[in-house]
N, C-alpha and C positions, 0 to 999 in steps of 0.2 A: 963272752957270751954270744951264742948264735942269735942273730936277729935278721929280720927281713924288711927291706925298705919298700914302702908303697908310696904312691902319689895319688891324690884325689883330684879328679877332673870333673867338669860338667860341660855338657854340650846341649845348648838350648834348654837347660833345666833338668835334663837327664843326667844323674850323677853316678860316677863309677870309681872303683878302686882299681888302679893299674899296678901290676907287678911284673917286673922283668924276670922271666922264667926260662931263659935260654937253654938251660940244662935239664928242664922238665922235672925239677925237684918238688914243685908244689903239689900237695896232696889233693889232686883234682877229684878223686873218688870220694873224699870225705866231705859230703854235702853239708853236714852239721857244722863243720869248721868254716866253710865258705859262707854259710848262712849267718853264722855268728859274726864274722867280719862285716857283713852287710847290715847287721842289725843296728838300727838307729838309736837304740837305748843302751845296749850293752857292747856294741862294737864300733867300728869306724863310721858306719852308716852309708848306704848307697843303694841304688836301684839294681846294681850288678857289679860283678868282678871280672876284670879283663886280664888274661895272661898273655904276655908277649913272649912267644917261643920261637925257636929256630925252625926253618922250613927248607926242604929240599926242592920245593916247587916255586918259591917266591922269596922275597927279601926277608919276610918274617911271617909267622903264623899267629893268628889271633884265635884264642879260645875264650868264649864268653859264657858266664854263669849268671843266671838270674838271682835275685836276692833270696830265693828259697834254697839255693845251693845246687840246683840242677842245671846242667849244661844246656844251652840253647844253640841252634845252628847259626844264628846271625843276630846282630844288633847294629843298626846303622849309625846311631849316635855314639855307640861305643867304638866303632871303627873310626869315626872322625876324631874322637878323643885319643885313640891310639896313635894316630898320625901326629897329633899335637905333642903327645908324649915323646915319640921318636924324634921329632924336630927339636924339642926342648932338651933332650938328652944328647943331641948332636949325633944321633945314630943314622939319620937320613939327611939329605940335602933338599933337592927340589921335587923329587918324585920317587915313588917306590911301588912295589906290589906286595899285597898282603893276602896270604892264604887263609881262608875260613872253611867251615864245613860245607858251604854251598859253592865254593869256587874261588877264583882269583880276582882280587879287586885292585884296580889302579887308583893311585892317589897322586895328586900334584899340589904343589904349594906355590902360590904366586909371589911376585916380588914384594907385595904389600902384606904378605903373611896369610892370605886367604887359602883355606884348605878345601879342596875338592876331592871327593871320593866317588867311585863308580859303584852302582848297585845293579843287581840282576833285574832285568825287565820283569815285572809281575805278570801273572797269568790269571785269568778268571777260572775258578774252580766250578762255581755254580751261582746262578742268580736265585735269590729267595724273594719272597714278597716283602720282607722286612729290609733286605739289603743284599749286598754282594759278598760272596766268599772268595777271597783272593789269596793266592800264594805270592807273597812278597819276600822271598827267602824263608820266611816263616808264615804261618797261617794268620790271616787277618779277616775280620768281618767289618765291612764299611756300611754305616748307617747314616742316611741324611737326616738332618734335624733343623727345624725352624728356630729353635731357641736353645742354644747350647748352655746358656747361663742358668736356665731354670731346670736343666736336666739333672737328674740324680744318676751320675755316672757310676757310682758304686753299685747301686741297686740294679740298674738296667745292664751295666756291663757284666756284672756277676751272673745275671740271669741268662744272657746270651753265651757267655764264656763256658758255662756248665751245661748248655742245652744238649739234649741227646743227639742232635744232628751233628755235633762236632766231637762226639766221643770217639776214642778214649783220650785224646790228647788236648781237647779244648781248642779255644781260639782267642786271639787278641781282638778287642772290639774298639772301633774308631767311630766316633760320632762327629759328623762333618756338616758344616754350613758354608756354602759357597757365597762369598761376600761380594763378588764381582771384581773387575779390574785384574783378572788373572790370579786372584788370591782366595784361599779358603781358610776357615778357622777349624780347629780340630781339638777334640778332647779324647783321651785314650784310657781304656781300662786294660792293663797288661797282665797277662797270665804269668805266673812265676813271681810276680810282685803281689798279685791279687789285690790290686788297688789302682786308683788313677795315678799316672805319672804325668809330670809336667810337659813331657814331649815324647815322641816315638818316631824314630827315623824310618824304619821299615813300614810302620803304619802310615806315615805321611806319604811315602812312595806308593803304597797300596791305594790310598785315597786319591792321589793325583792321577793314578792309572784309571780309576773308575770314572772320575770326572772328565778326563781327556778322551779315553777310548770308548767309554760306554754312553756317557752323557753328552759327548761332543762339546765340552766346554774348554776354554783356554785356561791353562794353569801354569804359573811360574813360581809360586811361593805359598807357604802356609804360615799362619800364626798359631802358635801353641797356647796352651793354658799359662805358660810361663811368660807370655807376651813376647817371646823371642820368635825370630823369623828363620825358616829354612827355605832355601831356594832350590829350584829344580832345573835341569836341562835334559831333555829327552833326546836320545839317539835311537838308532834302529833296534838295537838289542840290549840297551842298558840305559840307566838314568844316573846322571851326576847330581849329587847333592852338596850344598855348601851352607854353612851357618856358623854361629859363634861357638867357640870352645874356650874354656878357661881352666887354668891350673889353680886349684883352690888351696890345697895345702899338702904337705908331705910329712912323712914320719917313719917310725919303725915299729914293727910288731915284735914285742919282746916277751919271751917266755919267763914266767916267774919260778916255776918249779922244775921244768924239764930242761935238760941240756940241749935237746933238739927242738927247734921251733915247731916242728911238725909232729912231735911226739907228745901231744897234749890231750887231756880229756876235753869234753865239750862244755866246760864250764868257764865262765868268765874269770874265775879266780886264778886260772893258769895263764892268762894273757893280759899284758898291759900294753898301752899304746903311747908312744912318745911322738907327739905332733909337733911339727914345725911349720908355721905358716910362711907361704912364699910371697 
């Protein structure tokens, strides 16, 4: 019976389904199927899905899909988890390059297993009274907040995400509190998930850019809603990030009625999941 192996990873609380797709067989245009896999009640459950594909420009290519099934240009935490996946699968050693929709990213792994990945340097699109619109591989809106814990991230994030200023594609929304000692705290409403996620890599880089380049504050790390830490290192044209990644479990997607794993209807009756904890 045809089956597809997946591995579940999390990076500072952002969780992803990773699938080796070197021959490009995954039905990437079937957004309902991808959304089903990411569904936390009827699927595996994840903030997004990562395909590891072949590349003519780098060692591998990463394609990333939000939990709504739509492809996004980039996800920083997904990239970190992909490097961990490649390391664990013995597909890379100490360094590699990954192609994404926004360019080529370098990755290195230290002797103690710490993963560093390079991100494109953000750019300011426009300052608004409420916050800063920043391109950090994808669009982000950075809002300073005095009390992150009292904030209704779902309500306020949704309001800004769908604001007419950011139509037609919308924007991710990051609420930031600078806590001093080169660290800030952040909560994020992610489009494509349409809810708060426990962390966001591209959002953290966007927020660090605003704090450092616009507000002239020193930053070297962020604490997310997950209580996990992501560290930054700024260079002239890029930003390196590093933080915790974890292999959560692995398993197989098994079709019940179809001979072909990808020839399924969009109902959970046609798919079962065999999980194996690592």
